[in-house]
C-alpha positions in Angstrom: 194.8 12.0 144.9 191.2 11.5 145.3 189.4 14.3 143.8 186.5 15.7 146.1 183.4 17.6 144.9 182.2 19.8 147.4 178.4 19.5 148.1 175.6 22.4 147.9 175.6 24.4 151.3 172.7 25.9 153.5 171.5 29.0 152.0 174.1 28.9 149.6 171.5 30.0 146.7 170.2 33.2 148.5 171.1 36.6 147.9 168.6 38.4 149.8 165.6 37.8 151.9 163.0 39.7 153.8 163.8 41.0 157.5 163.1 38.3 160.3 161.4 35.1 159.5 158.8 36.8 156.7 161.0 35.0 154.0 161.0 31.6 155.6 158.3 28.7 156.7 158.5 25.7 158.1 157.4 22.6 156.2 157.3 18.7 155.8 159.2 17.2 152.9 157.4 14.3 151.5 159.4 10.9 152.2 161.1 9.1 149.6 163.3 12.2 148.5 166.8 12.8 149.0 167.1 16.7 148.3 169.6 19.3 148.3 169.9 22.9 149.7 168.4 25.1 146.8 166.1 22.5 145.4 162.9 24.0 143.9 159.9 22.6 145.6 156.1 22.0 144.5 153.4 21.4 147.3 151.2 18.5 147.3 148.1 20.2 147.3 145.7 17.9 145.3 145.0 14.2 146.1 143.1 11.3 144.6 140.2 11.5 142.9 137.2 9.4 143.3 133.8 9.1 141.3 130.2 8.1 141.7 126.9 8.1 139.9 124.2 10.9 141.6 121.4 9.3 143.5 118.1 9.0 141.1 119.7 8.5 137.8 117.2 6.8 135.1 120.5 4.9 133.5 122.7 2.5 135.2 125.7 2.9 133.5 129.0 3.7 135.5 132.0 5.5 135.7 135.7 4.2 136.1 139.5 4.8 135.6 138.9 8.0 137.6 142.1 10.0 138.6 143.2 13.4 138.6 144.5 15.1 135.5 146.9 18.6 134.7 145.3 21.4 136.4 142.7 19.6 139.0 140.8 21.7 141.3 139.9 20.6 144.8 136.0 19.9 145.1 133.3 18.1 143.1 133.3 18.1 139.3 129.6 17.3 138.0 129.4 15.4 135.2 125.9 16.0 133.5 123.9 14.1 130.7 122.9 16.7 127.6 122.5 14.2 124.7 120.8 10.7 125.8 121.2 8.1 123.1 120.8 4.3 122.9 123.8 2.7 124.3 125.6 6.0 124.3 125.3 9.4 125.0 127.2 12.6 125.6 127.8 14.5 129.1 129.0 18.2 130.3 132.1 18.3 132.5 131.6 21.2 135.1 134.7 21.9 137.6 133.9 22.8 140.9 133.3 27.0 140.2 130.7 25.8 138.0 132.9 26.2 134.5 132.4 23.7 131.9 135.4 22.7 130.7 134.3 20.1 128.0 132.3 17.2 127.3 132.6 13.4 127.7 131.0 10.8 125.4 129.9 7.2 126.7 132.6 4.6 125.8 135.2 7.1 125.2 137.6 8.2 128.1 137.6 11.6 128.8 141.2 13.4 129.5 141.5 16.9 131.0 141.6 18.2 134.8 140.0 14.8 135.8 140.0 11.5 133.8 137.0 9.2 134.0 135.4 7.0 131.3 131.5 6.3 131.2 130.0 2.9 130.3 126.4 2.4 129.6 124.3 -0.2 131.3 121.6 -2.1 130.4 119.2 1.2 130.8 120.1 4.1 128.7 121.1 7.4 130.5 118.4 10.1 130.4 118.6 13.9 130.3 120.3 15.0 133.6 121.3 11.9 134.8 125.2 12.8 136.6 128.5 11.7 138.1 130.3 13.5 140.7 133.8 13.1 140.9 135.3 14.3 144.1 138.8 15.8 144.2 140.6 15.7 147.5 142.9 18.1 149.1 146.4 17.0 149.2 148.8 16.3 152.0 150.3 19.9 152.3 153.6 18.3 152.0 156.5 19.2 149.6 158.3 17.7 147.1 160.9 18.1 144.1 159.0 20.3 141.3 158.5 18.3 138.1 155.7 20.1 135.5 155.1 16.4 134.7 153.0 15.9 138.3 149.7 16.1 138.5 149.4 16.8 142.5 150.0 20.4 142.6 153.8 20.0 142.8 153.8 20.6 139.1 153.9 24.2 139.9 156.9 25.7 141.9 156.2 27.3 145.1 159.6 27.1 147.4 163.0 26.4 147.7 164.6 24.0 149.9 167.0 26.2 152.5 169.2 23.2 153.4 169.9 19.4 152.6 167.3 17.1 153.4 167.4 13.2 153.6 163.9 12.5 153.6 164.3 9.0 152.4 162.9 6.6 155.1 160.3 9.2 156.2 158.8 12.8 156.3 161.1 15.1 157.4 160.6 18.9 158.8 162.6 21.4 156.9 162.6 25.3 156.0 161.7 26.6 153.2 162.1 30.1 151.3 158.8 30.8 150.1 158.3 34.5 149.6 160.3 37.9 149.2 163.8 36.8 148.4 166.7 37.1 145.6 168.3 33.8 144.7 171.1 32.9 142.4 169.9 30.9 139.6 173.1 29.1 139.3 172.7 27.5 142.5 169.0 26.2 142.3 168.5 22.3 141.8 166.5 21.1 139.5 164.7 17.5 138.8 166.8 15.4 136.5 166.2 16.6 132.9 164.9 19.9 133.5 165.4 22.0 130.2 166.3 25.8 130.0 162.5 26.2 128.9 160.9 24.5 132.0 163.5 26.3 134.4 162.4 29.7 132.8 158.7 29.1 133.0 159.3 28.0 136.9 161.3 31.1 137.4 158.9 33.2 136.2 156.1 31.5 138.4 158.1 32.7 141.4 157.9 36.2 140.4 154.0 35.9 141.8 155.4 35.2 145.1 158.5 37.8 144.9 161.0 35.6 144.5 163.0 36.8 142.0 166.3 35.1 140.3 169.4 36.4 139.2 171.2 35.1 136.3 174.7 36.6 137.8 175.5 37.6 141.5 
């Protein structure tokens, strides 16, 4: 006899939720995914990064290899020369809130909330020369949560109510995003998720009053 495995059912993971529609909302699942009811989701809140020199720089060096990193924020990062040097220099790096997050040396890749490399030109940088790295907002669509992502979906924010096949294009779906109790055993994770990663994600869910129960 052929053995058949029953799949995940709609809302099977839900233990309790708020009255009316307080726990649920309509969302868009990003194309290229085939997800199951109970799938843990992140939101694409961070877009691409681009860099440019500020007008009026003395030095004619360049910025390249610009990309978002872990914990990137939407907005403008300011990179300012604080220690000029012949064929080199050191720059401070400030996030969109004006908080210094590190320093970058010319010719050495900087990695953090944003990633980039400054390269000296024929005219040396002067104190106050600057670059701007702009991080755009993401699409706001949802995808499988994975802590290795850098587009915002490294933070779990919702759980998929029902199976959704978005393999060939974006699909509208219903998610549980707040005020609910869920059966931990019925949640669906990215391939290779460790117990530690799951525990961290479930802790994050508590911020939205999504409480996971180990046994129900």
